[in-house]
All heavy atoms as an XYZ file, in Angstrom:
931
protein
N      17.153     -2.885     -1.924
C      16.107     -3.880     -1.975
C      15.117     -3.528     -3.034
O      14.780     -2.362     -3.198
C      15.458     -4.101     -0.607
C      14.793     -2.855     -0.137
C      14.444     -5.253     -0.676
N      14.674     -4.513     -3.824
C      13.651     -4.296     -4.841
C      12.301     -4.712     -4.299
O      12.218     -5.750     -3.566
C      13.983     -4.999     -6.076
C      15.236     -4.521     -6.743
C      15.560     -5.206     -8.080
O      15.069     -6.356     -8.315
N      16.313     -4.615     -8.953
N      11.289     -3.963     -4.642
C       9.915     -4.291     -4.208
C       9.033     -4.636     -5.381
O       9.204     -4.064     -6.471
C       9.322     -3.064     -3.447
C      10.142     -2.452     -2.338
C       9.378     -1.339     -1.663
C      10.491     -3.545     -1.293
N       8.143     -5.593     -5.136
C       7.234     -5.983     -6.194
C       5.837     -5.930     -5.675
O       5.473     -6.658     -4.745
C       7.566     -7.449     -6.597
C       6.653     -8.027     -7.604
C       7.014     -7.641     -9.009
O       8.171     -7.361     -9.333
N       6.016     -7.502     -9.894
N       5.045     -5.089     -6.291
C       3.641     -4.961     -5.876
C       2.792     -5.766     -6.864
O       3.062     -5.798     -8.060
C       3.191     -3.467     -5.963
N       1.741     -6.406     -6.344
C       0.861     -7.188     -7.163
C      -0.485     -7.243     -6.551
O      -0.703     -6.779     -5.392
C       1.413     -8.603     -7.309
O       1.527     -9.263     -6.037
N      -1.458     -7.783     -7.254
C      -2.813     -7.955     -6.726
C      -3.850     -7.001     -7.268
O      -5.015     -7.100     -6.921
N      -3.411     -6.078     -8.075
C      -4.373     -5.159     -8.659
C      -5.301     -5.833     -9.647
O      -5.142     -6.975    -10.048
N      -6.325     -5.094    -10.112
C      -7.221     -5.666    -11.046
C      -8.456     -4.746    -11.201
O      -8.495     -3.647    -10.726
N      -9.407     -5.340    -11.907
C     -10.731     -4.618    -12.106
C     -11.767     -5.258    -11.199
O     -11.921     -6.482    -11.146
C     -11.134     -4.772    -13.588
C     -12.518     -4.265    -13.970
C     -12.608     -2.758    -13.774
C     -12.874     -4.665    -15.390
N     -12.430     -4.385    -10.479
C     -13.444     -4.857     -9.544
C     -14.606     -3.879     -9.515
O     -14.432     -2.677     -9.797
C     -12.867     -5.003     -8.094
C     -12.428     -3.622     -7.561
C     -13.804     -5.687     -7.181
N     -15.801     -4.391     -9.238
C     -16.953     -3.500     -9.159
C     -16.964     -2.774     -7.818
O     -16.405     -3.207     -6.807
C     -18.229     -4.322     -9.326
C     -18.448     -4.868    -10.693
C     -19.844     -5.515    -10.876
O     -20.396     -6.036     -9.903
N     -20.389     -5.472    -12.070
N     -17.636     -1.671     -7.807
C     -17.777     -0.895     -6.568
C     -18.383     -1.762     -5.502
O     -19.318     -2.558     -5.756
C     -18.660      0.346     -6.802
N     -17.840     -1.646     -4.290
C     -18.252     -2.512     -3.189
C     -17.422     -3.771     -3.026
O     -17.574     -4.475     -2.027
N     -16.637     -4.064     -4.037
C     -15.846     -5.283     -3.998
C     -14.538     -5.090     -3.207
O     -14.328     -4.060     -2.594
N     -13.746     -6.147     -3.247
C     -12.508     -6.162     -2.470
C     -11.313     -6.623     -3.319
O     -11.496     -7.392     -4.268
C     -12.617     -7.089     -1.261
O     -13.670     -6.714     -0.396
N     -10.169     -6.158     -2.948
C      -8.939     -6.648     -3.524
C      -7.868     -6.657     -2.387
O      -7.977     -5.877     -1.443
C      -8.397     -5.695     -4.616
C      -9.082     -5.739     -5.964
C      -8.555     -4.616     -6.844
C      -8.894     -7.091     -6.660
N      -6.887     -7.533     -2.528
C      -5.774     -7.547     -1.620
C      -4.494     -7.343     -2.419
O      -4.132     -8.200     -3.283
C      -5.712     -8.852     -0.820
C      -4.636     -8.798      0.279
C      -4.601    -10.020      1.139
N      -3.936    -11.128      0.441
C      -3.487    -12.195      1.079
N      -3.601    -12.338      2.387
N      -2.941    -13.194      0.389
N      -3.809     -6.286     -2.115
C      -2.527     -6.000     -2.747
C      -1.435     -6.603     -1.903
O      -1.516     -6.606     -0.652
C      -2.328     -4.519     -2.905
C      -3.414     -3.732     -3.664
C      -2.957     -2.262     -3.809
C      -3.706     -4.353     -5.020
N      -0.369     -7.098     -2.574
C       0.794     -7.596     -1.920
C       2.033     -6.855     -2.327
O       2.176     -6.443     -3.469
C       0.988     -9.068     -2.245
O      -0.106     -9.866     -1.889
N       2.927     -6.661     -1.399
C       4.183     -6.006     -1.663
C       5.264     -6.973     -1.159
O       5.342     -7.208      0.068
C       4.284     -4.677     -0.974
S       5.848     -3.821     -1.255
N       6.080     -7.505     -2.078
C       7.138     -8.408     -1.690
C       8.497     -7.749     -1.902
O       8.735     -7.068     -2.856
C       7.046     -9.652     -2.513
N       9.409     -8.037     -0.973
C      10.767     -7.511     -1.029
C      11.667     -8.597     -1.618
O      11.455     -9.808     -1.458
C      11.273     -7.133      0.361
N      12.725     -8.122     -2.292
C      13.663     -9.030     -2.881
C      14.498     -9.828     -1.844
O      15.084    -10.869     -2.143
C      14.584     -8.313     -3.882
O      15.275     -7.334     -3.212
N      14.627     -9.285     -0.680
C      15.328     -9.973      0.405
C      14.239    -10.765      1.166
O      13.072    -10.652      0.937
C      16.079     -9.014      1.301
C      15.189     -8.019      2.001
C      16.045     -6.931      2.698
N      15.207     -6.029      3.466
C      15.617     -4.856      3.898
N      16.820     -4.378      3.545
N      14.838     -4.081      4.602
N      14.680    -11.499      2.176
C      13.766    -12.431      2.859
C      12.625    -11.712      3.534
O      11.473    -12.153      3.492
C      14.516    -13.250      3.884
C      13.678    -14.405      4.450
C      14.553    -15.278      5.369
N      15.064    -14.546      6.525
C      14.422    -14.452      7.691
N      13.235    -14.966      7.774
N      14.956    -13.775      8.679
N      12.896    -10.591      4.223
C      11.821     -9.818      4.863
C      12.118     -8.358      4.655
O      13.151     -7.939      4.148
C      11.770    -10.120      6.374
O      12.946     -9.578      6.973
C      11.665    -11.608      6.651
N      11.218     -7.513      5.161
C      11.412     -6.088      5.114
C      12.244     -5.581      6.257
O      12.569     -4.372      6.315
C      10.058     -5.383      5.126
C       9.326     -5.374      3.811
C       8.427     -6.370      3.537
C       9.577     -4.402      2.875
C       7.782     -6.406      2.325
C       8.951     -4.420      1.652
C       8.031     -5.457      1.399
N      12.648     -6.458      7.147
C      13.513     -6.071      8.258
C      12.840     -4.971      9.084
O      11.693     -5.131      9.486
N      13.555     -3.922      9.377
C      13.099     -2.855     10.276
C      12.408     -1.733      9.504
O      12.047     -0.719     10.111
C      14.245     -2.301     11.128
C      14.910     -3.334     11.935
C      16.258     -3.568     11.814
C      14.207     -4.118     12.873
C      16.920     -4.530     12.592
C      14.850     -5.056     13.659
C      16.189     -5.269     13.503
N      12.238     -1.890      8.235
C      11.631     -0.784      7.410
C      10.159     -0.599      7.700
O       9.404     -1.588      7.858
C      11.816     -1.099      5.952
C      13.258     -0.910      5.479
O      14.068     -0.457      6.250
O      13.526     -1.187      4.270
N       9.764      0.651      7.693
C       8.356      0.994      7.549
C       7.946      0.685      6.109
O       8.761      0.890      5.171
C       8.140      2.472      7.869
O       8.346      2.672      9.268
C       6.725      2.872      7.511
N       6.778      0.186      5.931
C       6.261     -0.084      4.539
C       4.985      0.738      4.324
O       4.142      0.725      5.224
C       5.952     -1.579      4.342
C       5.440     -1.839      2.934
C       7.242     -2.385      4.548
N       4.943      1.376      3.198
C       3.770      2.161      2.914
C       3.221      1.855      1.536
O       3.858      1.314      0.664
N       1.950      2.205      1.393
C       1.270      2.137      0.085
C       0.885      3.520     -0.311
O       0.369      4.294      0.501
C       0.013      1.248      0.210
C       0.296     -0.217      0.271
C       0.381     -0.984      1.378
C       0.532     -1.082     -0.884
N       0.665     -2.280      1.058
C       0.752     -2.362     -0.339
C       0.522     -0.924     -2.243
C       1.032     -3.478     -1.157
C       0.821     -2.017     -3.049
C       1.053     -3.249     -2.516
N       1.116      3.847     -1.561
C       0.750      5.088     -2.149
C      -0.073      4.846     -3.376
O      -0.039      3.727     -3.943
C       2.016      5.931     -2.518
C       2.831      6.365     -1.318
C       3.628      5.465     -0.636
C       2.749      7.708     -0.922
C       4.364      5.890      0.478
C       3.479      8.129      0.190
C       4.322      7.237      0.887
N      -0.757      5.821     -3.889
C      -1.495      5.673     -5.144
C      -1.441      6.955     -5.932
O      -1.326      8.036     -5.359
C      -2.948      5.208     -4.856
C      -3.787      6.301     -4.203
C      -5.149      5.657     -3.819
N      -6.041      6.644     -3.148
C      -7.233      6.383     -2.633
N      -7.657      5.093     -2.668
N      -7.948      7.323     -2.077
N      -1.626      6.805     -7.225
C      -1.679      7.959     -8.101
C      -2.708      7.695     -9.169
O      -2.607      6.759     -9.959
C      -0.290      8.204     -8.740
C      -0.271      9.513     -9.554
C       1.150      9.898     -9.908
O       2.090      9.109     -9.887
N       1.335     11.210    -10.189
N      -3.693      8.561     -9.166
C      -4.751      8.529    -10.143
C      -4.389      9.428    -11.347
O      -3.561     10.346    -11.167
C      -6.099      8.977     -9.533
N      -4.937      9.200    -12.478
C      -4.621     10.012    -13.657
C      -4.887     11.496    -13.390
O      -5.944     11.918    -12.908
C      -5.536      9.474    -14.756
C      -5.803      8.070    -14.337
C      -5.829      8.098    -12.838
N      -3.880     12.314    -13.698
C      -4.034     13.715    -13.508
C      -3.936     14.226    -12.103
O      -4.110     15.383    -11.829
N      -3.650     13.313    -11.179
C      -3.535     13.723     -9.771
C      -2.147     13.407     -9.259
O      -1.404     12.607     -9.789
C      -4.580     12.991     -8.944
C      -6.022     13.364     -9.316
C      -6.993     12.745     -8.340
C      -8.429     13.144     -8.680
N      -9.402     12.557     -7.736
N      -1.828     14.028     -8.121
C      -0.542     13.763     -7.452
C      -0.615     12.452     -6.722
O      -1.654     11.997     -6.294
C      -0.201     14.929     -6.529
C       0.050     16.221     -7.241
C       0.539     17.307     -6.301
O       0.563     17.078     -5.073
O       0.921     18.390     -6.770
N       0.568     11.914     -6.505
C       0.647     10.680     -5.715
C       0.296     11.003     -4.278
O       0.715     12.042     -3.778
C       2.093     10.119     -5.787
C       2.306      8.834     -5.063
C       3.702      8.283     -5.287
N       4.688      9.251     -4.979
C       5.990      9.097     -5.271
N       6.368      8.036     -5.982
N       6.865     10.009     -4.925
N      -0.423     10.125     -3.639
C      -0.857     10.311     -2.267
C      -0.617      9.050     -1.449
O      -0.711      7.956     -1.993
C      -2.345     10.717     -2.192
C      -3.290      9.690     -2.821
C      -4.754     10.137     -2.766
O      -5.005     11.302     -2.395
O      -5.626      9.313     -3.098
N      -0.424      9.273     -0.203
C      -0.212      8.150      0.723
C      -1.567      7.547      1.034
O      -2.561      8.238      1.265
C       0.496      8.641      1.956
N      -1.548      6.252      1.133
C      -2.793      5.531      1.443
C      -2.723      4.931      2.845
O      -3.614      5.074      3.662
C      -3.015      4.374      0.415
C      -4.261      3.561      0.821
C      -3.204      4.952     -0.957
N      -1.623      4.191      3.106
C      -1.482      3.521      4.422
C      -0.025      3.188      4.608
O       0.751      3.017      3.633
C      -2.315      2.291      4.480
N       0.389      3.083      5.838
C       1.739      2.632      6.143
C       1.799      1.987      7.518
O       0.861      2.160      8.342
C       2.739      3.795      6.107
O       2.404      4.783      7.050
N       2.813      1.184      7.747
C       2.946      0.445      8.978
C       4.401      0.324      9.348
O       5.250      0.043      8.499
C       2.249     -0.975      8.834
C       2.206     -1.719     10.171
C       2.922     -1.810      7.750
C       1.344     -2.949     10.133
N       4.705      0.520     10.610
C       6.101      0.368     11.071
C       6.438     -1.106     11.256
O       5.568     -1.951     11.284
C       6.292      1.116     12.419
O       5.317      0.651     13.362
C       6.133      2.595     12.210
N       7.719     -1.381     11.470
C       8.115     -2.780     11.491
C       7.620     -3.473     12.722
O       7.409     -4.665     12.708
C       9.650     -2.901     11.407
C      10.428     -2.542     12.638
C      10.793     -1.321     13.067
C      10.888     -3.483     13.672
N      11.455     -1.405     14.262
C      11.571     -2.656     14.626
C      10.817     -4.832     13.814
C      12.143     -3.254     15.753
C      11.407     -5.402     14.951
C      12.069     -4.600     15.870
N       7.400     -2.796     13.823
C       6.842     -3.401     15.024
C       5.340     -3.437     15.010
O       4.698     -3.897     15.945
C       7.332     -2.672     16.246
C       8.804     -2.904     16.596
C       9.166     -2.213     17.874
N      10.566     -2.543     18.290
C      11.138     -2.003     19.379
N      10.471     -1.167     20.124
N      12.349     -2.370     19.654
N       4.753     -2.855     13.917
C       3.301     -2.811     13.768
C       2.585     -1.970     14.849
O       1.367     -2.020     14.982
C       2.686     -4.252     13.781
C       3.284     -5.132     12.712
C       2.565     -6.469     12.678
N       2.742     -7.176     13.914
C       3.795     -7.941     14.170
N       4.792     -8.068     13.323
N       3.872     -8.599     15.338
N       3.345     -1.169     15.631
C       2.698     -0.417     16.659
C       2.125      0.892     16.114
O       1.311      1.537     16.772
C       3.643     -0.112     17.815
C       4.575      1.019     17.644
C       5.853      0.645     16.851
O       5.818     -0.276     16.019
N       6.934      1.362     17.097
N       2.596      1.269     14.977
C       2.120      2.561     14.415
C       1.630      2.292     12.994
O       2.319      1.626     12.206
C       3.236      3.623     14.361
C       3.565      4.164     15.743
O       2.622      4.217     16.567
O       4.719      4.454     16.024
N       0.451      2.829     12.666
C      -0.022      2.766     11.327
C      -0.542      4.141     10.927
O      -0.845      5.023     11.786
C      -1.191      1.750     11.163
O      -2.204      2.078     12.138
C      -0.716      0.355     11.415
N      -0.597      4.357      9.663
C      -1.203      5.553      9.130
C      -2.207      5.146      8.093
O      -1.988      4.242      7.279
C      -0.130      6.439      8.461
C      -0.704      7.452      7.500
C      -1.224      8.677      7.908
C      -0.775      7.156      6.132
C      -1.825      9.552      7.027
C      -1.354      8.019      5.222
C      -1.880      9.218      5.671
O      -2.477     10.077      4.821
N      -3.336      5.783      8.005
C      -4.355      5.641      6.972
C      -4.816      6.997      6.516
O      -5.102      7.866      7.368
C      -5.537      4.818      7.499
C      -5.255      3.369      7.757
C      -4.980      2.938      9.063
C      -5.266      2.436      6.739
C      -4.722      1.549      9.292
C      -5.023      1.078      6.965
C      -4.761      0.684      8.249
O      -4.471     -0.644      8.482
N      -4.936      7.101      5.246
C      -5.568      8.326      4.694
C      -7.059      8.304      5.157
O      -7.652      7.255      5.213
C      -5.485      8.314      3.228
C      -6.056      9.526      2.498
C      -6.194      9.298      1.022
O      -7.324      9.274      0.515
N      -5.108      9.199      0.308
N      -7.569      9.467      5.451
C      -8.925      9.559      5.968
C      -9.965      8.842      5.055
O     -10.872      8.201      5.585
C      -9.362     11.003      6.187
C      -8.722     11.663      7.402
O      -8.150     10.900      8.230
O      -8.725     12.876      7.487
N      -9.776      8.923      3.784
C     -10.770      8.402      2.873
C     -10.810      6.855      2.883
O     -11.765      6.274      2.317
C     -10.536      8.894      1.449
O      -9.358      8.346      0.920
N      -9.790      6.223      3.399
C      -9.748      4.738      3.395
C      -9.918      4.154      4.762
O      -9.997      2.917      4.870
C      -8.441      4.214      2.721
C      -8.216      4.880      1.381
C      -7.266      4.438      3.659
N      -9.964      4.967      5.787
C     -10.143      4.442      7.139
C     -11.427      3.617      7.248
O     -12.503      4.045      6.793
C     -10.145      5.575      8.140
C      -8.786      6.212      8.365
C      -8.852      7.336      9.378
C      -7.461      7.962      9.634
N      -7.552      9.110     10.590
N     -11.305      2.446      7.863
C     -12.443      1.576      8.016
C     -12.682      0.667      6.798
O     -13.492     -0.284      6.879
N     -12.007      0.965      5.718
C     -12.148      0.111      4.480
C     -10.864     -0.614      4.141
O     -10.956     -1.734      3.654
C     -12.580      0.998      3.286
C     -13.883      1.739      3.526
C     -14.326      2.416      2.200
N     -13.379      3.399      1.738
C     -12.796      3.397      0.562
N     -13.033      2.408     -0.297
N     -11.986      4.372      0.206
N      -9.753      0.000      4.345
C      -8.499     -0.605      4.012
C      -7.722     -1.026      5.279
O      -7.839     -0.299      6.329
C      -7.591      0.393      3.259
C      -8.058      0.729      1.857
C      -9.302      0.353      1.387
C      -7.216      1.426      1.018
C      -9.726      0.664      0.130
C      -7.583      1.798     -0.267
C      -8.850      1.402     -0.755
N      -6.977     -2.132      5.170
C      -6.153     -2.560      6.264
C      -4.775     -2.972      5.811
O      -4.682     -3.767      4.894
C      -6.798     -3.751      7.005
O      -8.140     -3.412      7.418
C      -5.983     -4.174      8.212
N      -3.762     -2.393      6.376
C      -2.389     -2.761      6.019
C      -1.923     -3.726      7.137
O      -2.197     -3.553      8.292
C      -1.493     -1.519      5.918
C      -0.122     -1.915      5.365
C      -1.338     -0.783      7.254
C       0.785     -0.700      5.040
N      -1.190     -4.754      6.663
C      -0.754     -5.736      7.616
C       0.620     -6.306      7.212
O       0.940     -6.277      6.013
C      -1.749     -6.891      7.770
O      -1.903     -7.578      6.539
N       1.366     -6.797      8.185
C       2.619     -7.416      7.905
C       2.906     -8.474      8.953
O       2.501     -8.330     10.113
C       3.730     -6.376      7.899
C       4.041     -5.715      9.189
C       5.019     -4.550      9.072
N       6.343     -4.937      8.722
C       7.337     -4.141      8.401
N       7.113     -2.795      8.431
N       8.544     -4.560      8.090
N       3.630     -9.469      8.571
C       4.121    -10.482      9.491
C       5.640    -10.475      9.270
O       6.133    -10.857      8.239
C       3.578    -11.850      9.113
C       4.047    -12.986      9.996
O       5.113    -12.775     10.646
O       3.455    -14.055     10.053
N       6.354    -10.000     10.275
C       7.797     -9.752     10.136
C       8.601    -11.006      9.896
O       9.768    -10.965      9.525
C       8.345     -8.989     11.355
C       7.829     -7.565     11.296
O       7.578     -6.959     10.310
N       7.727     -6.982     12.510
N       7.986    -12.183     10.131
C       8.674    -13.438      9.817
C       8.491    -13.802      8.383
O       9.136    -14.762      7.906
C       8.120    -14.514     10.749
N       7.616    -13.121      7.733
C       7.369    -13.446      6.326
C       7.593    -12.240      5.478
O       7.803    -11.120      5.982
C       5.939    -13.953      6.150
C       5.611    -15.184      7.030
C       4.179    -15.613      6.883
C       3.898    -16.844      7.735
N       2.469    -17.271      7.661
N       7.485    -12.407      4.166
C       7.867    -11.314      3.263
C       6.756    -10.361      2.930
O       6.924     -9.169      3.160
C       8.489    -11.920      1.975
C       9.187    -10.891      1.143
O       8.656     -9.793      0.980
N      10.319    -11.244      0.562
N       5.666    -10.810      2.350
C       4.749     -9.745      1.826
C       4.131     -8.870      2.913
O       3.865     -9.324      4.017
C       3.696    -10.568      1.136
C       4.270    -11.901      0.915
C       5.192    -12.133      2.076
N       3.919     -7.667      2.506
C       3.088     -6.744      3.301
C       1.816     -6.569      2.457
O       1.892     -6.397      1.253
C       3.837     -5.395      3.510
C       2.823     -4.368      4.132
C       5.025     -5.563      4.369
N       0.697     -6.642      3.152
C      -0.550     -6.645      2.422
C      -1.373     -5.347      2.635
O      -1.304     -4.732      3.722
C      -1.414     -7.801      2.891
C      -0.790     -9.165      2.602
C      -0.230     -9.920      3.635
C      -0.794     -9.694      1.347
C       0.339    -11.132      3.436
C      -0.213    -10.919      1.057
C       0.380    -11.645      2.108
O       0.958    -12.860      1.886
N      -2.139     -5.044      1.658
C      -3.154     -3.985      1.800
C      -4.494     -4.578      1.389
O      -4.765     -4.827      0.210
C      -2.822     -2.773      0.913
C      -3.813     -1.602      1.024
C      -3.651     -0.950      2.426
C      -3.556     -0.547     -0.025
N      -5.285     -4.862      2.381
C      -6.657     -5.365      2.142
C      -7.571     -4.228      1.879
O      -7.703     -3.322      2.761
C      -7.107     -6.207      3.340
C      -8.523     -6.774      3.200
C      -8.637     -7.790      2.089
O      -7.759     -8.674      1.970
N      -9.696     -7.740      1.265
N      -8.203     -4.219      0.733
C      -9.071     -3.116      0.373
C     -10.491     -3.623      0.220
O     -10.770     -4.442     -0.671
C      -8.581     -2.484     -0.946
C      -7.125     -2.062     -0.897
S      -6.609     -1.143     -2.390
C      -6.865     -2.352     -3.659
N     -11.374     -3.186      1.059
C     -12.776     -3.555      1.033
C     -13.637     -2.373      0.679
O     -13.214     -1.212      0.811
C     -13.197     -4.128      2.400
C     -12.406     -5.399      2.792
O     -11.990     -6.159      1.924
N     -12.211     -5.564      4.080
N     -14.858     -2.649      0.340
C     -15.858     -1.586      0.008
C     -15.249     -0.583     -0.937
O     -15.330      0.655     -0.749
C     -16.287     -0.894      1.299
O     -16.871     -1.807      2.170
N     -14.639     -1.106     -2.005
C     -13.950     -0.230     -2.936
C     -14.939      0.723     -3.653
O     -16.093      0.402     -3.912
C     -13.194     -1.064     -3.967
C     -11.911     -1.639     -3.405
C     -11.414     -2.797     -4.302
C     -10.789     -0.550     -3.324
N     -14.417      1.921     -3.920
C     -15.175      2.960     -4.601
C     -14.502      3.374     -5.900
O     -13.285      3.169     -6.024
C     -15.261      4.187     -3.726
C     -15.894      3.894     -2.332
C     -15.841      5.138     -1.463
C     -16.436      4.891     -0.084
N     -16.391      6.122      0.741
N     -15.231      3.872     -6.828
C     -14.589      4.290     -8.108
C     -13.445      5.282     -7.854
O     -12.481      5.268     -8.621
C     -15.739      4.964     -8.839
C     -16.970      4.242     -8.387
C     -16.700      3.967     -6.905
N     -13.572      6.113     -6.821
C     -12.503      7.045     -6.568
C     -11.221      6.441     -6.004
O     -10.207      7.068     -5.866
C     -12.962      8.130     -5.605
C     -13.620      7.653     -4.314
C     -15.169      7.628     -4.453
O     -15.644      7.184     -5.507
O     -15.803      8.007     -3.452
N     -11.275      5.114     -5.748
C     -10.056      4.397     -5.338
C      -9.260      3.981     -6.607
O      -8.143      3.408     -6.402
C     -10.436      3.151     -4.529
C     -11.019      3.492     -3.188
O     -10.575      4.406     -2.519
O     -12.025      2.800     -2.806
N      -9.760      4.166     -7.745
C      -9.082      3.798     -8.968
C      -7.769      4.554     -9.081
O      -7.743      5.798     -9.005
C      -9.954      4.102    -10.201
O     -11.083      3.234    -10.144
C      -9.180      3.868    -11.470
N      -6.676      3.843     -9.228
C      -5.362      4.442     -9.297
C      -4.351      3.350     -9.504
O      -4.628      2.173     -9.422
C      -5.040      5.233     -8.010
N      -3.095      3.783     -9.798
C      -1.957      2.887     -9.740
C      -1.443      2.899     -8.270
O      -1.190      3.981     -7.752
C      -0.874      3.308    -10.704
C       0.370      2.364    -10.575
C      -1.377      3.283    -12.135
N      -1.327      1.796     -7.700
C      -0.911      1.653     -6.330
C       0.555      1.197     -6.289
O       0.967      0.245     -6.960
C      -1.787      0.636     -5.532
C      -3.140      1.183     -5.216
C      -4.095      1.426     -6.179
C      -3.417      1.492     -3.861
C      -5.331      1.981     -5.875
C      -4.694      2.033     -3.534
C      -5.602      2.264     -4.546
O      -6.858      2.802     -4.205
N       1.340      1.917     -5.453
C       2.728      1.628     -5.306
C       3.014      1.280     -3.856
O       2.486      1.862     -2.937
C       3.590      2.858     -5.624
C       3.421      3.327     -7.069
C       2.386      4.246     -7.364
C       4.282      2.903     -8.127
C       2.226      4.746     -8.670
C       4.096      3.375     -9.378
C       3.080      4.286     -9.652
O       2.940      4.747    -10.949
N       3.976      0.363     -3.624
C       4.441      0.157     -2.294
C       5.880      0.678     -2.183
O       6.582      0.782     -3.144
C       4.414     -1.345     -1.910
S       5.507     -2.451     -2.848
N       6.220      1.015     -0.957
C       7.514      1.631     -0.688
C       7.965      1.233      0.667
O       7.156      0.927      1.545
C       7.449      3.141     -0.830
N       9.273      1.213      0.902
C       9.805      0.930      2.197
C      10.805      2.003      2.610
O      11.458      2.644      1.764
C      10.485     -0.460      2.253
O      11.627     -0.485      1.449
N      10.936      2.226      3.891
C      11.843      3.229      4.425
C      11.665      3.298      5.911
O      11.616      2.266      6.584
N      11.588      4.450      6.435
C      11.339      4.499      7.876
C      11.745      5.787      8.475
O      12.169      6.710      7.762
N      11.724      5.921      9.793
C      11.295      4.884     10.715
C       9.818      4.971     11.151
O       9.340      4.070     11.853
C      12.156      5.135     11.953
C      12.301      6.633     11.925
C      12.323      7.075     10.478
N       9.124      6.036     10.764
C       7.782      6.232     11.276
C       6.756      5.854     10.187
O       7.045      5.781      9.007
C       7.530      7.635     11.705
O       7.676      8.539     10.638
C       8.518      8.041     12.821
N       5.522      5.707     10.646
C       4.458      5.438      9.713
C       4.038      6.751      9.057
O       2.982      7.330      9.378
C       3.273      4.762     10.429
N       4.859      7.199      8.136
C       4.700      8.545      7.612
C       3.928      8.530      6.288
O       3.939      7.582      5.531
C       6.077      9.129      7.307
O       5.963     10.392      6.652
N       3.241      9.626      6.032
C       2.526      9.842      4.761
C       3.434     10.640      3.801
O       3.044     10.884      2.665
C       1.233     10.622      5.002
O       1.510     11.913      5.560
N       4.622     10.998      4.267
C       5.521     11.770      3.414
C       6.370     10.834      2.591
O       7.194     10.050      3.089
C       6.459     12.602      4.368
C       7.348     13.529      3.622
O       7.559     13.418      2.427
N       7.897     14.487      4.308
N       6.251     10.936      1.269
C       6.894      9.981      0.409
C       8.450     10.140      0.448
O       9.145      9.194      0.115
C       6.421     10.244     -1.034
O       6.731     11.545     -1.497
N       8.934     11.261      0.896
C      10.402     11.457      0.937
C      11.054     10.585      2.003
O      12.289     10.445      2.031
C      10.715     12.927      1.163
O      10.302     13.353      2.461
N      10.286     10.069      2.918
C      10.868      9.171      3.980
C      11.014      7.747      3.473
O      11.553      6.908      4.224
C       9.990      9.187      5.240
O       8.704      8.598      4.953
C       9.787     10.601      5.772
N      10.627      7.416      2.297
C      10.701      6.075      1.764
C      11.748      6.106      0.634
O      11.769      6.922     -0.267
C       9.307      5.657      1.169
C       8.267      5.568      2.241
C       7.529      6.740      2.562
C       7.958      4.402      2.859
C       6.535      6.662      3.540
C       7.015      4.327      3.840
C       6.277      5.456      4.193
O       5.324      5.414      5.153
N      12.698      5.177      0.709
C      13.805      5.168     -0.242
C      13.806      3.986     -1.176
O      14.626      3.906     -2.115
C      15.157      5.221      0.512
C      15.258      4.145      1.568
O      14.479      3.177      1.620
N      16.193      4.369      2.476
N      12.876      3.054     -1.022
C      12.690      1.972     -1.982
C      11.302      1.951     -2.496
O      10.350      1.968     -1.657
C      13.063      0.646     -1.291
C      14.476      0.544     -0.909
O      15.362      0.638     -1.752
N      14.766      0.300      0.345
N      11.141      1.884     -3.770
C       9.803      1.924     -4.378
C       9.698      0.754     -5.371
O      10.618      0.424     -6.082
C       9.587      3.213     -5.160
C       9.462      4.410     -4.204
C      10.484      5.105     -3.642
C       8.272      4.973     -3.775
N       9.970      6.130     -2.839
C       8.643      6.047     -2.919
C       6.905      4.735     -4.041
C       7.660      6.870     -2.308
C       5.989      5.548     -3.422
C       6.342      6.576     -2.576
N       8.485      0.156     -5.383
C       8.186     -0.866     -6.327
C       7.459     -0.312     -7.533
O       7.076      0.900     -7.553
N       7.293     -1.129     -8.545
C       6.507     -0.680     -9.693
C       5.031     -0.712     -9.272
O       4.691     -1.271     -8.290
C       6.753     -1.585    -10.916
C       5.835     -2.748    -11.040
C       5.874     -3.769     -9.940
O       6.778     -3.785     -9.107
N       4.908     -4.658     -9.871
N       4.212     -0.067     -9.958
C       2.810      0.036     -9.544
C       1.989     -1.103    -10.012
O       2.326     -1.865    -10.911
N       0.837     -1.251     -9.363
C      -0.193     -2.225     -9.800
C      -1.509     -1.466     -9.969
O      -1.903     -0.696     -9.092
C      -0.320     -3.400     -8.824
O      -1.209     -4.370     -9.297
C      -0.757     -2.962     -7.432
N      -2.155     -1.705    -11.048
C      -3.357     -0.868    -11.401
C      -4.568     -1.476    -10.679
O      -4.827     -2.685    -10.678
C      -3.616     -0.951    -12.883
C      -4.904     -0.244    -13.364
C      -4.802      1.262    -13.190
O      -3.835      1.888    -13.629
N      -5.829      1.884    -12.671
N      -5.303     -0.565    -10.009
C      -6.583     -0.935     -9.413
C      -7.652     -0.077    -10.126
O      -7.539      1.146    -10.150
C      -6.574     -0.612     -7.888
C      -7.979     -0.789     -7.317
C      -5.621     -1.577     -7.183
N      -8.636     -0.721    -10.659
C      -9.717     -0.060    -11.324
C     -11.035     -0.513    -10.707
O     -11.333     -1.698    -10.665
C      -9.726     -0.352    -12.828
O      -8.470      0.023    -13.444
C     -10.853      0.417    -13.537
N     -11.782      0.442    -10.264
C     -13.087      0.177     -9.610
C     -14.198      0.752    -10.502
O     -14.244      1.944    -10.718
C     -13.149      0.766     -8.191
C     -14.503      0.335     -7.513
C     -11.984      0.300     -7.377
N     -15.014     -0.157    -10.975
C     -16.105      0.334    -11.855
C     -17.377      0.589    -11.057
O     -17.653     -0.061    -10.065
C     -16.421     -0.752    -12.912
O     -16.869     -1.938    -12.265
N     -18.135      1.563    -11.536
C     -19.373      1.957    -10.793
C     -20.575      1.139    -11.243
O     -20.499      0.388    -12.210
C     -19.656      3.410    -11.034
O     -19.750      3.674    -12.389
């Protein structure tokens, strides 16, 4: 399955963006879906993930209370709502699917989309 991430852009600190991750098939099925990000000169890090039943989620500590990952299994996109954005959130954001747990370990995800740039100005 191919993944398509979109929704990135330039926003001022304190602003919001909603990222979308769409799968080439009708839905993500039973896959866990995760969002990762990579800032220049830094390693890729997990941001958030959600299992297919939505009973388990993972959030990186720095985004808790600001970011929300959501999915509707009857529909395609998985969303990452990002509020109260900070300059340190600037990165290329990637979505990935795999499973079965809401893991922060990138090796558990076997499908990756291209990135979408998020830039937060101070």
